[in-house]
N, C-alpha and C positions, 0 to 999 in steps of 0.2 A: 605564689603562682598567680598570674593574671587570669581574671575571669572575664570572658566576653559575654556581655549582656544582650539577650534577645528580647526586645520590647514588643509585647503583644499589640499595643496601640499602633506602633510603627508598622508592624506586619499587617494589621487590619487596613491601615491607610494605603500601604503599598499594593496589596492584592486587590483592594477595593477599587483603587484608581486604575490598575491594569485591566480589571474586568470591565469597568465602565468605558474606558477608552476603546477596548476591543469591540464592545457592543456598539458604540457609536461608529467605529470604523466600518463594521459590517453593514450598518445602515447607510452610510454615505457612499459606499461603493456599489450599493444596490442589492446586496445579498439578502437583507432582511425582507424587502418587498418581494423579491423573486421567490424566496423560499416559502413565503406565506401560502403560496398555492399548493404546497405539498403537505398533506395531512400526516401527523404522527399518530394521534388518537382522534377518531372522528368526533367532532363537536366538542373537543376538549382542548387540544393544543395542536398547532401547526409547526412546521419546521422553522419558520421565521420566529415564532414565539419561543421555540425551544432554544434558540441562540441565547436569549436573555437568561433563561432558566439554567442552562448548562454552565455558562460562564460565572454566574453568581454562585452556583453550587460549588464549582471548583475553587472560587475565591475563598469561601468559608472553609472548605476542606483544607486548603493550603495554610490558612491562618492557624488552624488547630492542630496541624500535623506536629507530632512530638519531635522536639529537637534533642540533640544529645545533651545529657547531663554529665556532671563530673564523673570521671572514670568511664567504665564501659556500660553504665546503666542507661537504658533507653526505655522510657515508660511506654507501656502498650495501650494506655488510655490517656485521653486529653483531660485536663482539669476543667471543672465547670467554668472558670473565667474565660477559658479559650473559646467556649461556645458563645459567650456574650460578644467577644471580639469578632468571631465569625459573623455574627449578626450585624455588627458594626461595619464589617467589610461589605456585606450585602447592602446596607443602607447607603454607603458611599457610592457603590456601583449604581444603585438606583437613582441617586441624586445626580450623578454625572449624566446618566441617560435622560433624566427629566430636564436637566439644564439644556441639553442639546435640543430637546423638543421645544422648550421656551424660546431659545434663540431662533430655531428654524421656523417657528410660528410667527415671530416678530420681524425677521429679516428674510428677504428673498435669497436664500442660499443657492438657489438653482442657477443663478448667473455664474457661479463658480463650480458648484457640485451638482451636476445634472441629475443625479439619482435622488436628490432630496426634493421629492414632490409632495404635494398636498395629500396624495393618496398614502404615501409613506407615513406622514405625520398622523393621519387618521388611524392607520393600522397600529402604529406604536402607541397611540392614545386609546386604543381599544374602543373606538367609536365615540368616546366621550370628550370632555374638554381637556386642555393641557393641565389645568389645575387638578382635575381628578386623576389624571395620569401621574402627576407628581406624588399624590398620596398613595396611589396604587403601587407605584414602583418602589417607593420608600418602604412601605409596609411589606410588600411582596419580597423585596430584596432582603429585608431583615429576616423574614421567615425562611427564605431559601438559604441565606448564609448560615443561619442557625442550624438548619437541617444538615447542610454540608459539614459543619463543624461537629455536629452531634455524632456523626459516624465514628469519630475517634473514641466515643464513650463505649462503643460496642467492642466485644471481643473480635480478634482478627478474623476468625472463621465467619462470624455473622456479618462483619463489615464487608468482607470480600464477597460473600454470597449476595448481599444487596446490590453491590456495585456491578457484579457480573450479570445479575438478573436485569438491572436497569439498562445496562449497555446492550444486552441481547434483545430486549424489547424494542429499543430504538432501531437496532440493525434489522430486526425482523420486520418492522414497519417500513423501513427504507427499502428493503428487498421485496416489497409487495409485487412489483411488476414481474419478478422472476418466480417468487414462491406461489403466488395466487394461481397461475395456470397449472403448475405442477400439482398443487393440492386439490384444485378443482377436478382435474382429470382422475386423480386417485380416489377422491371421495365420491365421485359420481358412480364409481363401480359398486359402492355400498349404499348408493342412493342418499348421499348427504351433500350439503352445499357448504360453501365457505363464507356465506354472508354473516354468520355469527362471529367469524374470525376477522375478516377484512371488510371494510366498508368505507366508501368515500375516498379511495386512493391510499388508505392506510389501515391501521388496526381499528376495529370497533372497540368500544369500552369493555365489553365482555372479553374480546380477544386479547386486549392488552393485559387484563387481569390474569387470564389463563396462561399467556406466555410468560409473564413475570413470575407467577407462582410455580409453574412447571419448571422453569429454569432454576429458580431458587432451590426447589426441592432436590432436583437432580444434582446441582453443584454441591449442596450441603452434604447430602448423603454420600456423594462420590468422595469428597474430602474426608468424610468420616470412615468410609469403608474401602475407598480406593486403594489405600496402601496395603490392606489385607489381601485384596484381590490381586494386586500386582505381585505380592509376595508368593501367593499360590501359583501364579503363572510362572514365576521365576523358578519355583521348585520343580516344575515339570521337566521331563527329559528334553534335551535339545531337539530331538526329532519332532516331538509334539508341539513345542513352541514354534518351530519352523512351519509345521502344518497349519497352526493358527494364523501365522502371518500370511502364508500363501492363501488361505481361505479368505482372509479379510481383503487381500488384494483382488482376488477373483470376484468377490461380491461388489467391490467398488467398480471394477471394470464392467461388470454386468449392468450395474446401475447407469454408468456413463453411456453404455451402448443403447440402453432403453430410453435414455433421457430425451432424445428428440421427439419421441412419441408423446411426451408430456408438454412440449413447448410449441410456441408459435414460431413462424419463420423469423420474425424480428429477434426473438430471444436466441434462436439457434445461430443467427448471424453474430449476435453479441458474444456468445460463447466461442464462436470461431475466431473472432478478433482477439479474445482473451487467450485462446490457444496459440495464435501467432506470437503474441508477446511472451507467452510461457517458453516457446522454443527460443526466441531471441534472448530471454532472460537466462535460460539454461546455458546457452552458448557463451554469453558474456560472463556468466557465473564461473565458467571454467577459466576464463582469462583473468578475472578479478578475484573471485572467491577462492579458487584453487591456487593459481599461480601468483596472485598478488600484483598483476600488471594493470594499472589504471588506464583503461582505454575509453576515451571520450569520442572516438570516431567510429563506433561500431556500426552506425547506420550505413557505412560504406559497404559492408557485407550484405546487408539487406538489399541495397541497390544492385550489387553484383549479381545476386541470385535472381532478382526480378528482371534486370535487363538481359542477362544471358538467356534466361528462359524465353523472354519476349523475342529476342533475335532468332532463336532456334525454332520456335513453333508458330510465330506470327504468320498470318496469311497476307498481311499488308506491309511487310518489311521489304525494302528494296532488294535484299539478298535472296528472297524467296526460297529460304531453306526448307521451311515447313517440315521439320523433323517430327518424329513421333514423340509424344510427351515422355514416354518411358525411356526413350533413348537420350533425351535431353537432361534427365536428372543427374546421371553420373558425370556428364560433361560439365554441367553447371557447378556441381560440388568440387570437381577437379579444378576448374577455373578459380573458384573462391579460395581453395587451398593455396594455389600458386600466388594469388594476390595477397593472401594473408601472410605468406612467407616473405613476399616482397615488401610489405609494410613492416613486418617484424625485424627484418635484417638491418635496416638503418638505425634502429632504436635499441639494439641489444645491450648497450652500455648505459641506457637511461633507466631511471625508475622514479617513482613518486610523482611529484608535480611536473617535473620535466617531461616524463613520459606522457602524462595527461595532455600537456600543451602540444606535443608533437603529434599525438594521435588525433587530437582535435583538429589540427591543421590538415592531416590526411583526410579526415571526413569532409572538410570544406573543399579540399582539392577535388575529391570525387564529385561533389555537387557541382562545382564550377566546370569540370570536364564534361559532365552530362549536359549542361545547358550551353556549352560553347559551340560556335560555328565549326570549329575544327572536327568535333566528334559528331556533328549533326547527321552526316550521311549514314552513320552506324547507329547512333543512339536516339536520333529523332529530335534532338534539341528540346526547345520548350513545347513543341507539339507532341512529344512523346511517341510511343509505339502503340498502335491499335491492332485490333484483329487477333488477339491472343485466343487460341482455341481452347476449349475445355477438354481435359483428359477424358477418355472414354474407356470403359471396360465392356467390350461388345457393343451393344446398342445403348448402354447406360452411360450418360454424360454426367460428370461430376462438376456441377456448376452452382446448383441451387444450394441455399444455406444448410439444409438438412444433410445432403450427401457430402458436401464439403466438410461439414462437422466431423463425420466419421473419418475422412481422410486425415484431417488435422489431428484428431484424437489418436489415431494410430501412430502418427509421427511424434506427438507429444510423449506417448508411452515409450516409443523407441529411443528418443533423445534422453528421456529420464533414465531409462535402463543403461544407456551408454554412460551417463553422468555418474550413476551409482557405481558401476563397475570401475570407472576411472578413479573415483574417489578411494576405492578400496584396493587399488592396484599399486604396483611399484611406482608407476608414473605419477599417480595421485600423491603418494607419499613424498616423492621427489619435488613435486610442485609445492606442497605444503612447507617442506624444508626451505625451498628457495624463497617462498613468500616471507618466512620468518626472518631469515638472514642469508643473503646470497653468498657472503664470504665464507661463512661456516659450511653452507651446503657445498660450495665448490671445494673446500678443504676436505670434505668427506667423499669426494670423488664424483659428485653430481655434475654433469655437463650443463652448465648454466645456459650456454648458447643453444644447445640442442633442445633443451626442455622449454626455453622461451619460444623458439620457433614452433615447437610442437603445440604449445598452448595457443599461439596465434593461429596456426593452421586449423586446429580443432575448433576453436571458436568461430573462425571464418566459415568452415564447412557447415556447422549447425546454423549459423546466421543465414547462410544462403538457402537452407531448406525453408526457412520462414519466408524468404524472398520469393521462392518458387510458388508457394501457396498464395502469397500476396498478389502476384501477377495473375494467377489463375482466378482468384476471387474477384478482382476488378475487371478482368478482360482487357486491361490496358495499363500502361506504365507511364507516369509523368514525373518530371524532375522535382516538382514541389512536394512530392510525397516523402522525400529523403533529406529533410533538413535536420539540423542539430538537435531539435527538440525530441526527435525519436530516440537518439542516444541518451538524452537526459532522462526520458521516461523509463527506458530499460534499466538504466543505472539506479533510478529512484526506486523501482520495484524490487531490485535486488537488496538495496539498503533497507527498505521497509521490511521485507520478509526475513532477511538475515543472510549475509554473505556466506557462501559455501553451503547453504542449506537448500536442498531441492524442494521440500514442502514449503519453505519460506518464499522461494521464487513463485510458486503456484499461488500462495496466499497473497503476495504482493501484487501479482497480475490481476487477481480478482478485485482487490481493493482499489488499485490505482487505474485500472482499465475498465473492468466490468461494472463496478458501481457507478462511475460517472456516466457510462453509456446508458445504464438503467435510469439514472436520475438526470434528465436533461436540464434540470435547474442548475446543475453544477457546471455546465458546459463553459460558461463565460468566466468561471472562477476556478477552473481546474488547476492552473499553475499556482494561484494563491493558496489553495487548499493543499497542494503538493508541498509547498514550502512550509506551511504551518505544521503539517503532519511530520515532515522530516525533522524540523527543529524540535518538536515535542519528543520525537523518538530518540534523537541524539541525547536529549537531556535525561529522559526517564528510562529508556530501554535501548541502549546503544547497540546491543547484540541483535536486535530485530525482533519481529513478531514470533517467528518460529526459528530460532537460531540452531545451528549445528552444535552438537555437544562439544566439539573441539573449540569452536569460536567462543561459546559461552564460558567454557572453562578458562580460556586464555584471558578474556576480558576481566573476569572476576578475580583471577589470580593476580593479574596486573594491578587492579585496584587495591587488593589486599596488601600487595607489596608496597605500593605507594603510601598507603595509610601507615604501615609499620615504619617506613622510612621517615615520614613526617613526625611520628611519635618519638623516634629515636633522636631526630635532629632537633626537635623542639623541647626535649625533656618531658614528653607527655603532651605537649601542645597546649592550646588554650582550652579552657573549660567553660563551654557555653552554659548560661543559666537563663531560664525563662523568667521574665519579670512582667508585671502588669503595669509598670509605670514608664 
């Protein structure tokens, strides 16, 4: 039987070069210099420095990752030689980075790469000479690579505990603009400050240790005792378990209702934007996650909701309708449903890539119609529609971020409730069957045409709700707000969070929409980071961050069946062996 050799030196060279090239790429596009202004741990490390640390750690970790041995045996610990080769990968990454500094210091690369400035070279050299940076990066790379590889010498629980604590500390620091106002308001009530936790735009040194140790202890003991706790909960009567779930939901809603009292207007506006994308994500999740219809023109329904609301309630529209806001809501949703059915009807027999191309075309058609001279008397053309009145309850106008936050939160909860009920209903089960295999679903008596139209209509209705709030929030509507990138963003947050998963959509919206808004340094690199996150996710966690149980089970069962088929077809397949030569 043939044995496939996995050479550790080759792996070290491969991952070391990849890490070095990625570090240099981040430098030449301007990420390193821009991110240097964001502190991770005060007077210890910035976000720009962390790019080097993170990629070298990952390189060493990847080199030492155990590969399959003959049979089903997979070692749970790396062998000591793997740690040495992890250090070698770090050395290679450091040498590639240092070589870039040598070239950039000798040749004026700014003629081609405008982000390669002297300031960047000084920052990557840590204020010293290029020669000292060469030694520092080589030694530092070796140390970081060895640390990353050494994680495989630990038991799985200890290794996962350190990784989770490390990642949580970084995220806690990056979330400082959101977390600091909340914690400051809470701690002031007990006459405490947050200066010991946050300092200089990130975590203080004491705060970093506290967050790391606290997270590690919580995760370690939860992994140790969590199964016992869940077992006790499962043994409770159904009525008590239902009461616990309801109590948890009530506490979460109470916290969300109180949250604006802890935030500034800017943070309330950020959360409002996240809420709009959650509504869009939940609507598109019905079309893609439930029914399996790949729609790339979903921004059209956001535009329908915004423009219909603007036409009906604007005080500066030629029609001078000036409807009540509350009367315009059902009309807007009804218009969106009709347009959703009109879009869905021509594509009933399409699926997969063909459906994606056609819906992408519909999205572009909507954008072109909006800016056309033909529709200008109604839609305002490039000048848009101004004078959109804020909704009012008595003398209370809903326009400022705090009040709009509550309105958006109520709609998010309503849309989430609708999505949950649909998923558990006969309609949701029919959509799932249709997503898996249309022919089998049709043979079982499911009306494919009817359920496809229902999916498009439901998704359009929910998308239009987000459009209503979008128009109210801005007080005006312009055509450049409805380009294809909005559809891509909504699709990306669904994939990131997990298709078919409501908590996944919420998590994806916070990661892809909320975090970049909090970190203005990410603004110019948002699409680049989106792409990197999605590629990494597809490689390491294709089901998403918080996948639905059904989706997770389907993916893992499919992978298991493919592995069994390969074993049968190849007579057991090849037997990889790790070698050090």
